[in-house]
C-alpha positions, 0 to 999 in steps of 0.5 A, spaced: 302 536 507 307 535 502 313 539 499 316 544 502 314 542 509 315 535 508 318 530 503 316 523 502 321 517 501 321 509 502 323 508 509 325 502 513 322 501 519 326 496 523 333 493 522 329 486 524 325 487 518 330 491 513 328 489 507 321 491 507 320 499 505 314 503 506 312 510 503 312 515 508 312 523 509 318 525 513 320 533 515 327 535 512 332 540 516 330 547 517 332 550 510 337 555 511 341 560 506 346 556 503 341 550 502 338 547 496 332 543 495 333 537 490 327 534 486 330 527 486 331 523 478 334 517 481 339 514 486 344 509 486 344 503 491 350 503 495 353 497 500 353 503 505 345 502 505 345 495 506 350 495 512 346 500 515 339 498 514 340 491 516 344 492 522 351 490 519 354 496 521 350 497 528 344 500 530 341 506 526 335 511 527 329 508 525 324 509 520 330 511 515 330 512 508 337 511 505 340 513 499 347 517 498 348 517 490 342 522 488 341 526 482 336 531 481 334 538 479 335 544 484 328 546 485 330 551 491 336 555 493 337 559 499 339 567 499 347 565 500 347 559 494 352 562 489 354 556 485 348 553 484 341 555 480 334 553 480 333 548 474 340 546 474 342 538 474 346 536 481 348 531 485 349 529 493 353 524 495 354 521 502 356 527 506 351 533 506 354 538 511 361 540 515 363 546 519 367 548 514 372 552 519 376 546 522 383 545 520 380 538 516 375 543 512 380 548 510 385 544 507 380 540 502 379 535 507 372 536 509 370 529 508 374 528 515 370 534 518 369 532 526 363 535 525 361 532 519 353 530 517 352 524 513 347 524 508 342 519 512 342 517 519 345 523 522 342 528 527 342 535 525 343 540 531 337 543 534 339 549 530 338 546 524 331 543 525 334 537 530 331 531 525 335 526 523 338 526 516 334 522 511 337 520 504 335 519 497 330 514 496 325 520 497 322 525 493 327 530 495 333 532 498 335 538 502 343 539 502 348 544 503 351 548 497 358 545 499 356 538 498 351 539 492 355 538 485 353 540 478 353 534 473 356 534 466 351 535 461 354 529 457 354 524 463 347 521 463 343 521 471 343 514 472 350 513 470 352 520 474 348 517 480 354 511 483 359 516 481 356 520 487 359 515 492 362 509 489 366 513 484 369 518 489 370 513 494 375 509 489 377 516 486 380 520 492 385 514 494 387 513 488 389 520 486 392 522 493 396 516 492 399 519 486 397 513 481 398 515 474 403 513 469 409 508 471 405 505 477 402 498 478 396 499 481 392 493 484 384 493 484 382 488 489 374 486 487 370 488 481 363 490 484 360 497 485 367 500 488 371 496 484 368 497 477 369 505 478 377 504 481 378 500 475 376 505 470 379 510 474 386 508 475 386 506 468 384 513 466 389 516 470 395 512 466 396 506 471 398 499 469 392 496 472 391 489 475 384 486 478 385 481 484 378 477 484 375 470 487 370 471 481 373 468 475 367 470 471 368 478 472 374 477 468 371 480 461 368 486 465 375 487 468 379 487 462 373 491 459 373 497 464 381 497 463 385 492 467 391 489 463 391 483 467 386 479 471 388 475 477 384 469 480 385 469 488 382 462 488 388 459 484 393 456 489 399 460 490 396 465 486 400 471 490 407 468 488 408 470 481 407 477 483 411 478 489 414 485 490 409 488 484 404 493 486 405 500 488 399 501 491 393 496 492 386 499 493 381 493 496 374 494 494 371 488 497 367 486 502 369 480 504 376 482 507 375 478 513 376 471 509 383 474 506 389 471 507 392 478 508 400 476 508 399 473 501 396 480 499 401 484 502 407 480 499 405 482 493 406 490 494 412 493 492 417 496 497 414 501 501 407 499 497 400 500 500 394 496 501 388 501 502 381 499 504 375 502 501 370 496 502 368 496 509 365 489 511 361 488 517 366 483 520 373 485 522 380 484 519 383 478 520 389 477 525 395 482 523 402 481 526 407 487 525 412 482 522 407 482 516 409 488 514 417 487 514 419 484 508 417 489 503 416 495 508 409 495 506 403 499 510 396 499 510 390 504 510 383 506 509 379 512 507 372 516 507 369 518 501 373 524 498 372 532 497 369 537 493 375 539 489 376 531 488 368 530 486 369 535 480 375 532 478 372 526 477 367 528 474 371 532 469 375 525 468 369 521 466 366 527 462 372 528 458 374 521 457 367 518 456 368 513 462 361 509 463 360 505 469 356 498 468 349 499 471 342 496 472 336 500 473 330 498 477 324 503 478 324 505 485 318 503 489 317 499 495 318 492 491 324 496 487 328 498 494 327 491 497 329 488 490 335 492 490 337 492 497 337 484 497 341 484 490 346 488 493 346 484 499 346 477 495 352 480 490 347 479 485 348 485 482 352 487 475 355 492 478 351 497 480 344 499 481 340 505 479 334 507 482 330 510 477 322 513 475 321 517 481 316 521 477 312 515 477 313 514 484 312 521 487 307 523 482 304 529 486 311 533 488 
């Protein structure tokens, strides 16, 4: 049938065969007055994609097209759309709808809307078509205006793509914690999330330290703006850093292997360890006594808000910040290579799927 009635995407049929992608058509949600149709140019590959299709985070509706770091061109806008016009280059992240009426939504916390719809794998209500939301390894995506963001001209699409999720997911907790001049910030992990976190914390004016179990990532961390690189494979690595960090952002995917007492012990009085890496396995056992020596705390967050997205893009544009990426042409084999590279920790440091015009020549 084809656009606008159906979109085409690279879809996984079963979590038991999660590296096997097949190109097929799917039906998008009903087009409404604040919707925007986007012809996709490129899409970042997020760890969430792998956790979802592999079953690490539990069951998911199949077949499923993942991808929530989307950059493309607006090709159709609803009559109620005021912020985007046809032809604009725009991005879509990990959330595609919220009620915009509840208390979180009305306080710029729509990323915590109890009725939110994730960009893929979430059911739309019947009045919106009753379909499952499908993501960005596809020819098109249909997104609500509020979750569609114009991209500054000087940020290349393949670099903007990972900012839509990895970028916002790390930017939001940093700014909400008041990270800036005079603050010492520890970033745990140097991957797709950690790379962005180091860039943002440095650009916001903080003194940035990187904690990593991969000593070969020291140069990259310092190139991104880290003052010090701390190897957590060294014996007693935490002792020299006791009572040091005002804020610690954990981006790692192996938290279940951490000695959390050691990490918490490096926090300054009333410091916080904040989690945005969401591994398949639970955290190690915690005791209340672990928080007592320095009055520290621990928390987590989910992506970020529309105002934070625009502030992040403005920061990246003005300071010419560039993530470290690798590109892979989108295809059945390309998608397989990308998700396996993320799963096996082979990517340095984020994949962006490209060449969508070749994969979808008839759109």
